mmCIF file of the N, C-alpha and C atoms, coordinates in Angstrom:
data_MODEL
# 
_entry.id   MODEL 
# 
loop_
_atom_site.group_PDB 
_atom_site.id 
_atom_site.type_symbol 
_atom_site.label_atom_id 
_atom_site.label_alt_id 
_atom_site.label_comp_id 
_atom_site.label_asym_id 
_atom_site.label_entity_id 
_atom_site.label_seq_id 
_atom_site.pdbx_PDB_ins_code 
_atom_site.Cartn_x 
_atom_site.Cartn_y 
_atom_site.Cartn_z 
_atom_site.occupancy 
_atom_site.B_iso_or_equiv 
_atom_site.pdbx_formal_charge 
_atom_site.auth_seq_id 
_atom_site.auth_comp_id 
_atom_site.auth_asym_id 
_atom_site.auth_atom_id 
_atom_site.pdbx_PDB_model_num 
ATOM 1   N N  . UNK A 1 1  ? 28.218 2.370   29.270 1.00 0.00 ? 1  UNK A N  1 
ATOM 2   C CA . UNK A 1 1  ? 28.661 1.476   28.140 1.00 0.00 ? 1  UNK A CA 1 
ATOM 3   C C  . UNK A 1 1  ? 27.574 0.534   28.064 1.00 0.00 ? 1  UNK A C  1 
ATOM 4   N N  . UNK A 1 2  ? 27.210 0.117   26.704 1.00 0.00 ? 2  UNK A N  1 
ATOM 5   C CA . UNK A 1 2  ? 26.170 -0.764  26.412 1.00 0.00 ? 2  UNK A CA 1 
ATOM 6   C C  . UNK A 1 2  ? 26.562 -2.170  26.058 1.00 0.00 ? 2  UNK A C  1 
ATOM 7   N N  . UNK A 1 3  ? 27.762 -2.490  26.275 1.00 0.00 ? 3  UNK A N  1 
ATOM 8   C CA . UNK A 1 3  ? 28.347 -3.853  26.045 1.00 0.00 ? 3  UNK A CA 1 
ATOM 9   C C  . UNK A 1 3  ? 27.816 -4.952  26.942 1.00 0.00 ? 3  UNK A C  1 
ATOM 10  N N  . UNK A 1 4  ? 27.478 -6.037  26.479 1.00 0.00 ? 4  UNK A N  1 
ATOM 11  C CA . UNK A 1 4  ? 26.987 -7.047  27.309 1.00 0.00 ? 4  UNK A CA 1 
ATOM 12  C C  . UNK A 1 4  ? 27.748 -8.366  26.991 1.00 0.00 ? 4  UNK A C  1 
ATOM 13  N N  . UNK A 1 5  ? 27.911 -9.220  28.029 1.00 0.00 ? 5  UNK A N  1 
ATOM 14  C CA . UNK A 1 5  ? 28.656 -10.426 27.938 1.00 0.00 ? 5  UNK A CA 1 
ATOM 15  C C  . UNK A 1 5  ? 27.855 -11.505 28.698 1.00 0.00 ? 5  UNK A C  1 
ATOM 16  N N  . UNK A 1 6  ? 28.012 -12.669 28.093 1.00 0.00 ? 6  UNK A N  1 
ATOM 17  C CA . UNK A 1 6  ? 27.372 -13.958 28.627 1.00 0.00 ? 6  UNK A CA 1 
ATOM 18  C C  . UNK A 1 6  ? 28.027 -14.398 29.918 1.00 0.00 ? 6  UNK A C  1 
ATOM 19  N N  . UNK A 1 7  ? 29.459 -14.309 29.960 1.00 0.00 ? 7  UNK A N  1 
ATOM 20  C CA . UNK A 1 7  ? 30.253 -14.733 31.119 1.00 0.00 ? 7  UNK A CA 1 
ATOM 21  C C  . UNK A 1 7  ? 30.386 -13.640 32.047 1.00 0.00 ? 7  UNK A C  1 
ATOM 22  N N  . UNK A 1 8  ? 29.838 -13.755 33.334 1.00 0.00 ? 8  UNK A N  1 
ATOM 23  C CA . UNK A 1 8  ? 30.056 -12.663 34.316 1.00 0.00 ? 8  UNK A CA 1 
ATOM 24  C C  . UNK A 1 8  ? 31.544 -12.347 34.605 1.00 0.00 ? 8  UNK A C  1 
ATOM 25  N N  . UNK A 1 9  ? 32.459 -13.164 34.469 1.00 0.00 ? 9  UNK A N  1 
ATOM 26  C CA . UNK A 1 9  ? 33.812 -12.885 34.773 1.00 0.00 ? 9  UNK A CA 1 
ATOM 27  C C  . UNK A 1 9  ? 34.244 -11.869 33.692 1.00 0.00 ? 9  UNK A C  1 
ATOM 28  N N  . UNK A 1 10 ? 33.869 -12.164 32.369 1.00 0.00 ? 10 UNK A N  1 
ATOM 29  C CA . UNK A 1 10 ? 34.298 -11.327 31.305 1.00 0.00 ? 10 UNK A CA 1 
ATOM 30  C C  . UNK A 1 10 ? 33.714 -9.928  31.409 1.00 0.00 ? 10 UNK A C  1 
ATOM 31  N N  . UNK A 1 11 ? 32.462 -9.899  31.928 1.00 0.00 ? 11 UNK A N  1 
ATOM 32  C CA . UNK A 1 11 ? 31.796 -8.553  32.144 1.00 0.00 ? 11 UNK A CA 1 
ATOM 33  C C  . UNK A 1 11 ? 32.602 -7.810  33.183 1.00 0.00 ? 11 UNK A C  1 
ATOM 34  N N  . UNK A 1 12 ? 32.954 -8.496  34.260 1.00 0.00 ? 12 UNK A N  1 
ATOM 35  C CA . UNK A 1 12 ? 33.610 -7.693  35.294 1.00 0.00 ? 12 UNK A CA 1 
ATOM 36  C C  . UNK A 1 12 ? 35.038 -7.177  34.837 1.00 0.00 ? 12 UNK A C  1 
ATOM 37  N N  . UNK A 1 13 ? 35.688 -8.004  33.922 1.00 0.00 ? 13 UNK A N  1 
ATOM 38  C CA . UNK A 1 13 ? 36.952 -7.625  33.398 1.00 0.00 ? 13 UNK A CA 1 
ATOM 39  C C  . UNK A 1 13 ? 36.806 -6.380  32.660 1.00 0.00 ? 13 UNK A C  1 
ATOM 40  N N  . UNK A 1 14 ? 35.667 -6.410  31.787 1.00 0.00 ? 14 UNK A N  1 
ATOM 41  C CA . UNK A 1 14 ? 35.472 -5.182  31.003 1.00 0.00 ? 14 UNK A CA 1 
ATOM 42  C C  . UNK A 1 14 ? 35.154 -4.012  31.804 1.00 0.00 ? 14 UNK A C  1 
ATOM 43  N N  . UNK A 1 15 ? 34.319 -4.089  32.858 1.00 0.00 ? 15 UNK A N  1 
ATOM 44  C CA . UNK A 1 15 ? 33.971 -2.989  33.766 1.00 0.00 ? 15 UNK A CA 1 
ATOM 45  C C  . UNK A 1 15 ? 35.185 -2.377  34.246 1.00 0.00 ? 15 UNK A C  1 
ATOM 46  N N  . UNK A 1 16 ? 36.200 -3.106  34.526 1.00 0.00 ? 16 UNK A N  1 
ATOM 47  C CA . UNK A 1 16 ? 37.489 -2.546  35.134 1.00 0.00 ? 16 UNK A CA 1 
ATOM 48  C C  . UNK A 1 16 ? 38.059 -1.563  34.127 1.00 0.00 ? 16 UNK A C  1 
ATOM 49  N N  . UNK A 1 17 ? 37.893 -1.729  32.859 1.00 0.00 ? 17 UNK A N  1 
ATOM 50  C CA . UNK A 1 17 ? 38.569 -0.888  31.826 1.00 0.00 ? 17 UNK A CA 1 
ATOM 51  C C  . UNK A 1 17 ? 37.977 0.639   32.020 1.00 0.00 ? 17 UNK A C  1 
ATOM 52  N N  . UNK A 1 18 ? 36.851 0.622   32.606 1.00 0.00 ? 18 UNK A N  1 
ATOM 53  C CA . UNK A 1 18 ? 36.154 1.987   32.791 1.00 0.00 ? 18 UNK A CA 1 
ATOM 54  C C  . UNK A 1 18 ? 36.657 2.782   34.046 1.00 0.00 ? 18 UNK A C  1 
ATOM 55  N N  . UNK A 1 19 ? 37.175 2.021   34.968 1.00 0.00 ? 19 UNK A N  1 
ATOM 56  C CA . UNK A 1 19 ? 37.453 2.734   36.189 1.00 0.00 ? 19 UNK A CA 1 
ATOM 57  C C  . UNK A 1 19 ? 38.889 2.539   36.725 1.00 0.00 ? 19 UNK A C  1 
ATOM 58  N N  . UNK A 1 20 ? 39.687 1.621   36.127 1.00 0.00 ? 20 UNK A N  1 
ATOM 59  C CA . UNK A 1 20 ? 41.068 1.477   36.536 1.00 0.00 ? 20 UNK A CA 1 
ATOM 60  C C  . UNK A 1 20 ? 41.953 2.599   36.006 1.00 0.00 ? 20 UNK A C  1 
ATOM 61  N N  . UNK A 1 21 ? 42.947 3.005   36.800 1.00 0.00 ? 21 UNK A N  1 
ATOM 62  C CA . UNK A 1 21 ? 43.825 3.817   36.223 1.00 0.00 ? 21 UNK A CA 1 
ATOM 63  C C  . UNK A 1 21 ? 44.864 3.183   35.351 1.00 0.00 ? 21 UNK A C  1 
ATOM 64  N N  . UNK A 1 22 ? 45.391 3.969   34.407 1.00 0.00 ? 22 UNK A N  1 
ATOM 65  C CA . UNK A 1 22 ? 46.473 3.343   33.521 1.00 0.00 ? 22 UNK A CA 1 
ATOM 66  C C  . UNK A 1 22 ? 47.664 4.165   33.474 1.00 0.00 ? 22 UNK A C  1 
ATOM 67  N N  . UNK A 1 23 ? 48.539 3.732   34.529 1.00 0.00 ? 23 UNK A N  1 
ATOM 68  C CA . UNK A 1 23 ? 49.685 4.412   34.753 1.00 0.00 ? 23 UNK A CA 1 
ATOM 69  C C  . UNK A 1 23 ? 51.002 4.028   33.859 1.00 0.00 ? 23 UNK A C  1 
ATOM 70  N N  . UNK A 1 24 ? 50.759 3.110   32.925 1.00 0.00 ? 24 UNK A N  1 
ATOM 71  C CA . UNK A 1 24 ? 51.906 2.593   32.121 1.00 0.00 ? 24 UNK A CA 1 
ATOM 72  C C  . UNK A 1 24 ? 51.632 3.022   30.541 1.00 0.00 ? 24 UNK A C  1 
ATOM 73  N N  . UNK A 1 25 ? 52.112 4.166   30.253 1.00 0.00 ? 25 UNK A N  1 
ATOM 74  C CA . UNK A 1 25 ? 51.917 4.625   28.751 1.00 0.00 ? 25 UNK A CA 1 
ATOM 75  C C  . UNK A 1 25 ? 53.058 3.947   27.954 1.00 0.00 ? 25 UNK A C  1 
ATOM 76  N N  . UNK A 1 26 ? 52.650 3.747   26.661 1.00 0.00 ? 26 UNK A N  1 
ATOM 77  C CA . UNK A 1 26 ? 53.486 3.315   25.665 1.00 0.00 ? 26 UNK A CA 1 
ATOM 78  C C  . UNK A 1 26 ? 54.354 4.574   25.212 1.00 0.00 ? 26 UNK A C  1 
ATOM 79  N N  . UNK A 1 27 ? 55.658 4.471   25.086 1.00 0.00 ? 27 UNK A N  1 
ATOM 80  C CA . UNK A 1 27 ? 56.450 5.631   24.728 1.00 0.00 ? 27 UNK A CA 1 
ATOM 81  C C  . UNK A 1 27 ? 56.334 5.857   23.337 1.00 0.00 ? 27 UNK A C  1 
ATOM 82  N N  . UNK A 1 28 ? 55.915 5.054   22.562 1.00 0.00 ? 28 UNK A N  1 
ATOM 83  C CA . UNK A 1 28 ? 55.866 5.209   21.129 1.00 0.00 ? 28 UNK A CA 1 
ATOM 84  C C  . UNK A 1 28 ? 54.522 5.697   20.653 1.00 0.00 ? 28 UNK A C  1 
ATOM 85  N N  . UNK A 1 29 ? 53.393 5.048   21.043 1.00 0.00 ? 29 UNK A N  1 
ATOM 86  C CA . UNK A 1 29 ? 52.116 5.466   20.563 1.00 0.00 ? 29 UNK A CA 1 
ATOM 87  C C  . UNK A 1 29 ? 51.231 6.191   21.649 1.00 0.00 ? 29 UNK A C  1 
ATOM 88  N N  . UNK A 1 30 ? 51.562 6.130   22.854 1.00 0.00 ? 30 UNK A N  1 
ATOM 89  C CA . UNK A 1 30 ? 50.860 6.890   23.979 1.00 0.00 ? 30 UNK A CA 1 
ATOM 90  C C  . UNK A 1 30 ? 49.725 6.040   24.455 1.00 0.00 ? 30 UNK A C  1 
ATOM 91  N N  . UNK A 1 31 ? 49.435 4.804   24.020 1.00 0.00 ? 31 UNK A N  1 
ATOM 92  C CA . UNK A 1 31 ? 48.317 3.930   24.594 1.00 0.00 ? 31 UNK A CA 1 
ATOM 93  C C  . UNK A 1 31 ? 48.648 3.608   25.941 1.00 0.00 ? 31 UNK A C  1 
ATOM 94  N N  . UNK A 1 32 ? 47.783 3.733   26.913 1.00 0.00 ? 32 UNK A N  1 
ATOM 95  C CA . UNK A 1 32 ? 47.956 3.365   28.317 1.00 0.00 ? 32 UNK A CA 1 
ATOM 96  C C  . UNK A 1 32 ? 47.562 2.098   28.776 1.00 0.00 ? 32 UNK A C  1 
ATOM 97  N N  . UNK A 1 33 ? 48.262 1.482   29.810 1.00 0.00 ? 33 UNK A N  1 
ATOM 98  C CA . UNK A 1 33 ? 47.896 0.249   30.247 1.00 0.00 ? 33 UNK A CA 1 
ATOM 99  C C  . UNK A 1 33 ? 47.733 0.258   31.825 1.00 0.00 ? 33 UNK A C  1 
ATOM 100 N N  . UNK A 1 34 ? 47.143 -0.754  32.271 1.00 0.00 ? 34 UNK A N  1 
ATOM 101 C CA . UNK A 1 34 ? 46.847 -0.883  33.703 1.00 0.00 ? 34 UNK A CA 1 
ATOM 102 C C  . UNK A 1 34 ? 47.961 -1.734  34.389 1.00 0.00 ? 34 UNK A C  1 
ATOM 103 N N  . UNK A 1 35 ? 48.604 -2.491  33.548 1.00 0.00 ? 35 UNK A N  1 
ATOM 104 C CA . UNK A 1 35 ? 49.780 -3.350  34.069 1.00 0.00 ? 35 UNK A CA 1 
ATOM 105 C C  . UNK A 1 35 ? 51.041 -3.062  33.260 1.00 0.00 ? 35 UNK A C  1 
ATOM 106 N N  . UNK A 1 36 ? 52.078 -3.146  33.943 1.00 0.00 ? 36 UNK A N  1 
ATOM 107 C CA . UNK A 1 36 ? 53.443 -2.938  33.235 1.00 0.00 ? 36 UNK A CA 1 
ATOM 108 C C  . UNK A 1 36 ? 53.676 -4.160  32.241 1.00 0.00 ? 36 UNK A C  1 
ATOM 109 N N  . UNK A 1 37 ? 53.340 -5.347  32.695 1.00 0.00 ? 37 UNK A N  1 
ATOM 110 C CA . UNK A 1 37 ? 53.503 -6.505  31.720 1.00 0.00 ? 37 UNK A CA 1 
ATOM 111 C C  . UNK A 1 37 ? 52.772 -6.382  30.382 1.00 0.00 ? 37 UNK A C  1 
ATOM 112 N N  . UNK A 1 38 ? 51.640 -5.893  30.499 1.00 0.00 ? 38 UNK A N  1 
ATOM 113 C CA . UNK A 1 38 ? 50.707 -5.671  29.268 1.00 0.00 ? 38 UNK A CA 1 
ATOM 114 C C  . UNK A 1 38 ? 51.412 -4.639  28.444 1.00 0.00 ? 38 UNK A C  1 
ATOM 115 N N  . UNK A 1 39 ? 51.909 -3.553  29.027 1.00 0.00 ? 39 UNK A N  1 
ATOM 116 C CA . UNK A 1 39 ? 52.540 -2.534  28.282 1.00 0.00 ? 39 UNK A CA 1 
ATOM 117 C C  . UNK A 1 39 ? 53.874 -3.060  27.555 1.00 0.00 ? 39 UNK A C  1 
ATOM 118 N N  . UNK A 1 40 ? 54.610 -3.896  28.382 1.00 0.00 ? 40 UNK A N  1 
ATOM 119 C CA . UNK A 1 40 ? 55.780 -4.472  27.799 1.00 0.00 ? 40 UNK A CA 1 
ATOM 120 C C  . UNK A 1 40 ? 55.392 -5.317  26.553 1.00 0.00 ? 40 UNK A C  1 
ATOM 121 N N  . UNK A 1 41 ? 54.338 -6.202  26.699 1.00 0.00 ? 41 UNK A N  1 
ATOM 122 C CA . UNK A 1 41 ? 54.054 -6.947  25.643 1.00 0.00 ? 41 UNK A CA 1 
ATOM 123 C C  . UNK A 1 41 ? 53.574 -6.193  24.460 1.00 0.00 ? 41 UNK A C  1 
ATOM 124 N N  . UNK A 1 42 ? 52.940 -5.024  24.560 1.00 0.00 ? 42 UNK A N  1 
ATOM 125 C CA . UNK A 1 42 ? 52.482 -4.141  23.553 1.00 0.00 ? 42 UNK A CA 1 
ATOM 126 C C  . UNK A 1 42 ? 53.681 -3.661  22.855 1.00 0.00 ? 42 UNK A C  1 
ATOM 127 N N  . UNK A 1 43 ? 54.759 -3.250  23.656 1.00 0.00 ? 43 UNK A N  1 
ATOM 128 C CA . UNK A 1 43 ? 55.968 -2.628  23.017 1.00 0.00 ? 43 UNK A CA 1 
ATOM 129 C C  . UNK A 1 43 ? 56.602 -3.492  22.115 1.00 0.00 ? 43 UNK A C  1 
ATOM 130 N N  . UNK A 1 44 ? 56.477 -4.803  22.188 1.00 0.00 ? 44 UNK A N  1 
ATOM 131 C CA . UNK A 1 44 ? 57.153 -5.788  21.423 1.00 0.00 ? 44 UNK A CA 1 
ATOM 132 C C  . UNK A 1 44 ? 56.513 -5.654  19.895 1.00 0.00 ? 44 UNK A C  1 
ATOM 133 N N  . UNK A 1 45 ? 55.357 -5.163  19.801 1.00 0.00 ? 45 UNK A N  1 
ATOM 134 C CA . UNK A 1 45 ? 54.668 -5.009  18.409 1.00 0.00 ? 45 UNK A CA 1 
ATOM 135 C C  . UNK A 1 45 ? 55.319 -3.918  17.781 1.00 0.00 ? 45 UNK A C  1 
ATOM 136 N N  . UNK A 1 46 ? 55.694 -2.823  18.528 1.00 0.00 ? 46 UNK A N  1 
ATOM 137 C CA . UNK A 1 46 ? 56.532 -1.660  17.906 1.00 0.00 ? 46 UNK A CA 1 
ATOM 138 C C  . UNK A 1 46 ? 57.959 -2.052  17.550 1.00 0.00 ? 46 UNK A C  1 
ATOM 139 N N  . UNK A 1 47 ? 58.576 -2.690  18.458 1.00 0.00 ? 47 UNK A N  1 
ATOM 140 C CA . UNK A 1 47 ? 60.065 -2.947  18.327 1.00 0.00 ? 47 UNK A CA 1 
ATOM 141 C C  . UNK A 1 47 ? 60.376 -4.261  17.531 1.00 0.00 ? 47 UNK A C  1 
ATOM 142 N N  . UNK A 1 48 ? 59.283 -5.059  17.289 1.00 0.00 ? 48 UNK A N  1 
ATOM 143 C CA . UNK A 1 48 ? 59.618 -6.272  16.460 1.00 0.00 ? 48 UNK A CA 1 
ATOM 144 C C  . UNK A 1 48 ? 60.289 -7.288  17.227 1.00 0.00 ? 48 UNK A C  1 
ATOM 145 N N  . UNK A 1 49 ? 60.187 -7.230  18.531 1.00 0.00 ? 49 UNK A N  1 
ATOM 146 C CA . UNK A 1 49 ? 60.777 -8.330  19.399 1.00 0.00 ? 49 UNK A CA 1 
ATOM 147 C C  . UNK A 1 49 ? 60.089 -9.558  19.404 1.00 0.00 ? 49 UNK A C  1 
ATOM 148 N N  . UNK A 1 50 ? 60.749 -10.695 19.282 1.00 0.00 ? 50 UNK A N  1 
ATOM 149 C CA . UNK A 1 50 ? 60.222 -11.940 19.360 1.00 0.00 ? 50 UNK A CA 1 
ATOM 150 C C  . UNK A 1 50 ? 61.127 -12.817 20.333 1.00 0.00 ? 50 UNK A C  1 
ATOM 151 N N  . UNK A 1 51 ? 60.975 -12.727 21.639 1.00 0.00 ? 51 UNK A N  1 
ATOM 152 C CA . UNK A 1 51 ? 61.728 -13.284 22.507 1.00 0.00 ? 51 UNK A CA 1 
ATOM 153 C C  . UNK A 1 51 ? 61.548 -14.867 22.735 1.00 0.00 ? 51 UNK A C  1 
ATOM 154 N N  . UNK A 1 52 ? 60.521 -15.535 22.187 1.00 0.00 ? 52 UNK A N  1 
ATOM 155 C CA . UNK A 1 52 ? 60.315 -16.840 22.327 1.00 0.00 ? 52 UNK A CA 1 
ATOM 156 C C  . UNK A 1 52 ? 60.579 -17.735 21.109 1.00 0.00 ? 52 UNK A C  1 
ATOM 157 N N  . UNK A 1 53 ? 61.588 -18.392 21.102 1.00 0.00 ? 53 UNK A N  1 
ATOM 158 C CA . UNK A 1 53 ? 62.207 -19.166 20.073 1.00 0.00 ? 53 UNK A CA 1 
ATOM 159 C C  . UNK A 1 53 ? 61.832 -20.796 20.149 1.00 0.00 ? 53 UNK A C  1 
ATOM 160 N N  . UNK A 1 54 ? 61.641 -21.247 18.933 1.00 0.00 ? 54 UNK A N  1 
ATOM 161 C CA . UNK A 1 54 ? 61.502 -22.820 18.924 1.00 0.00 ? 54 UNK A CA 1 
ATOM 162 C C  . UNK A 1 54 ? 62.771 -23.392 18.735 1.00 0.00 ? 54 UNK A C  1 
ATOM 163 N N  . UNK A 1 55 ? 63.169 -24.292 19.644 1.00 0.00 ? 55 UNK A N  1 
ATOM 164 C CA . UNK A 1 55 ? 64.362 -25.022 19.688 1.00 0.00 ? 55 UNK A CA 1 
ATOM 165 C C  . UNK A 1 55 ? 64.545 -25.958 18.525 1.00 0.00 ? 55 UNK A C  1 
ATOM 166 N N  . UNK A 1 56 ? 63.448 -26.401 17.869 1.00 0.00 ? 56 UNK A N  1 
ATOM 167 C CA . UNK A 1 56 ? 63.539 -27.317 16.833 1.00 0.00 ? 56 UNK A CA 1 
ATOM 168 C C  . UNK A 1 56 ? 63.722 -26.691 15.510 1.00 0.00 ? 56 UNK A C  1 
ATOM 169 N N  . UNK A 1 57 ? 63.136 -25.518 15.156 1.00 0.00 ? 57 UNK A N  1 
ATOM 170 C CA . UNK A 1 57 ? 63.339 -24.951 13.870 1.00 0.00 ? 57 UNK A CA 1 
ATOM 171 C C  . UNK A 1 57 ? 63.713 -23.460 13.905 1.00 0.00 ? 57 UNK A C  1 
ATOM 172 N N  . UNK A 1 58 ? 63.785 -22.775 15.106 1.00 0.00 ? 58 UNK A N  1 
ATOM 173 C CA . UNK A 1 58 ? 64.315 -21.553 15.166 1.00 0.00 ? 58 UNK A CA 1 
ATOM 174 C C  . UNK A 1 58 ? 63.270 -20.357 15.103 1.00 0.00 ? 58 UNK A C  1 
ATOM 175 N N  . UNK A 1 59 ? 61.950 -20.781 14.673 1.00 0.00 ? 59 UNK A N  1 
ATOM 176 C CA . UNK A 1 59 ? 60.962 -19.689 14.497 1.00 0.00 ? 59 UNK A CA 1 
ATOM 177 C C  . UNK A 1 59 ? 60.741 -19.042 15.748 1.00 0.00 ? 59 UNK A C  1 
ATOM 178 N N  . UNK A 1 60 ? 60.534 -17.759 15.710 1.00 0.00 ? 60 UNK A N  1 
ATOM 179 C CA . UNK A 1 60 ? 60.310 -16.926 16.724 1.00 0.00 ? 60 UNK A CA 1 
ATOM 180 C C  . UNK A 1 60 ? 58.936 -16.297 16.917 1.00 0.00 ? 60 UNK A C  1 
ATOM 181 N N  . UNK A 1 61 ? 58.596 -15.940 18.211 1.00 0.00 ? 61 UNK A N  1 
ATOM 182 C CA . UNK A 1 61 ? 57.237 -15.595 18.529 1.00 0.00 ? 61 UNK A CA 1 
ATOM 183 C C  . UNK A 1 61 ? 57.270 -14.336 19.547 1.00 0.00 ? 61 UNK A C  1 
ATOM 184 N N  . UNK A 1 62 ? 56.151 -13.636 19.547 1.00 0.00 ? 62 UNK A N  1 
ATOM 185 C CA . UNK A 1 62 ? 56.069 -12.544 20.554 1.00 0.00 ? 62 UNK A CA 1 
ATOM 186 C C  . UNK A 1 62 ? 55.506 -12.920 21.780 1.00 0.00 ? 62 UNK A C  1 
ATOM 187 N N  . UNK A 1 63 ? 54.756 -14.070 21.717 1.00 0.00 ? 63 UNK A N  1 
ATOM 188 C CA . UNK A 1 63 ? 54.089 -14.596 22.974 1.00 0.00 ? 63 UNK A CA 1 
ATOM 189 C C  . UNK A 1 63 ? 54.437 -16.052 23.145 1.00 0.00 ? 63 UNK A C  1 
ATOM 190 N N  . UNK A 1 64 ? 54.502 -16.425 24.501 1.00 0.00 ? 64 UNK A N  1 
ATOM 191 C CA . UNK A 1 64 ? 54.816 -17.740 24.881 1.00 0.00 ? 64 UNK A CA 1 
ATOM 192 C C  . UNK A 1 64 ? 53.833 -18.752 24.305 1.00 0.00 ? 64 UNK A C  1 
ATOM 193 N N  . UNK A 1 65 ? 52.512 -18.294 24.457 1.00 0.00 ? 65 UNK A N  1 
ATOM 194 C CA . UNK A 1 65 ? 51.423 -19.290 24.086 1.00 0.00 ? 65 UNK A CA 1 
ATOM 195 C C  . UNK A 1 65 ? 51.433 -19.651 22.557 1.00 0.00 ? 65 UNK A C  1 
ATOM 196 N N  . UNK A 1 66 ? 52.042 -18.634 21.727 1.00 0.00 ? 66 UNK A N  1 
ATOM 197 C CA . UNK A 1 66 ? 52.140 -18.814 20.305 1.00 0.00 ? 66 UNK A CA 1 
ATOM 198 C C  . UNK A 1 66 ? 53.194 -19.985 20.010 1.00 0.00 ? 66 UNK A C  1 
ATOM 199 N N  . UNK A 1 67 ? 54.309 -19.922 20.836 1.00 0.00 ? 67 UNK A N  1 
ATOM 200 C CA . UNK A 1 67 ? 55.336 -20.818 20.617 1.00 0.00 ? 67 UNK A CA 1 
ATOM 201 C C  . UNK A 1 67 ? 54.858 -22.204 21.125 1.00 0.00 ? 67 UNK A C  1 
ATOM 202 N N  . UNK A 1 68 ? 54.100 -22.245 22.149 1.00 0.00 ? 68 UNK A N  1 
ATOM 203 C CA . UNK A 1 68 ? 53.463 -23.580 22.646 1.00 0.00 ? 68 UNK A CA 1 
ATOM 204 C C  . UNK A 1 68 ? 52.605 -24.182 21.585 1.00 0.00 ? 68 UNK A C  1 
ATOM 205 N N  . UNK A 1 69 ? 51.708 -23.381 20.947 1.00 0.00 ? 69 UNK A N  1 
ATOM 206 C CA . UNK A 1 69 ? 50.918 -23.825 19.841 1.00 0.00 ? 69 UNK A CA 1 
ATOM 207 C C  . UNK A 1 69 ? 51.664 -24.366 18.734 1.00 0.00 ? 69 UNK A C  1 
ATOM 208 N N  . UNK A 1 70 ? 52.829 -23.636 18.386 1.00 0.00 ? 70 UNK A N  1 
ATOM 209 C CA . UNK A 1 70 ? 53.620 -23.963 17.323 1.00 0.00 ? 70 UNK A CA 1 
ATOM 210 C C  . UNK A 1 70 ? 54.374 -25.317 17.568 1.00 0.00 ? 70 UNK A C  1 
ATOM 211 N N  . UNK A 1 71 ? 54.795 -25.576 18.732 1.00 0.00 ? 71 UNK A N  1 
ATOM 212 C CA . UNK A 1 71 ? 55.456 -26.808 19.114 1.00 0.00 ? 71 UNK A CA 1 
ATOM 213 C C  . UNK A 1 71 ? 54.713 -28.058 18.763 1.00 0.00 ? 71 UNK A C  1 
ATOM 214 N N  . UNK A 1 72 ? 53.324 -27.938 18.606 1.00 0.00 ? 72 UNK A N  1 
ATOM 215 C CA . UNK A 1 72 ? 52.538 -29.059 18.374 1.00 0.00 ? 72 UNK A CA 1 
ATOM 216 C C  . UNK A 1 72 ? 52.811 -29.639 16.871 1.00 0.00 ? 72 UNK A C  1 
ATOM 217 N N  . UNK A 1 73 ? 53.393 -28.976 16.144 1.00 0.00 ? 73 UNK A N  1 
ATOM 218 C CA . UNK A 1 73 ? 53.733 -29.345 14.737 1.00 0.00 ? 73 UNK A CA 1 
ATOM 219 C C  . UNK A 1 73 ? 54.909 -30.238 14.667 1.00 0.00 ? 73 UNK A C  1 
ATOM 220 N N  . UNK A 1 74 ? 55.747 -30.117 15.773 1.00 0.00 ? 74 UNK A N  1 
ATOM 221 C CA . UNK A 1 74 ? 57.099 -30.881 15.678 1.00 0.00 ? 74 UNK A CA 1 
ATOM 222 C C  . UNK A 1 74 ? 56.980 -32.275 16.304 1.00 0.00 ? 74 UNK A C  1 
# 
């Protein structure tokens, strides 16, 4: 692979994609993941699940960090 990264940690993370096994396949599209949590997060995109809700306005999000970002407007 000819990708390059300035940050050594990012390079190591990318290198793992070449040799890690991916035992968690998506049952909808077949994409495979190294971690169950990553596959679960991916499944939300297919299923339209948005488990993180804003208590102030009810807006919903697929990821916790998106809710945290949103809360700054309240």
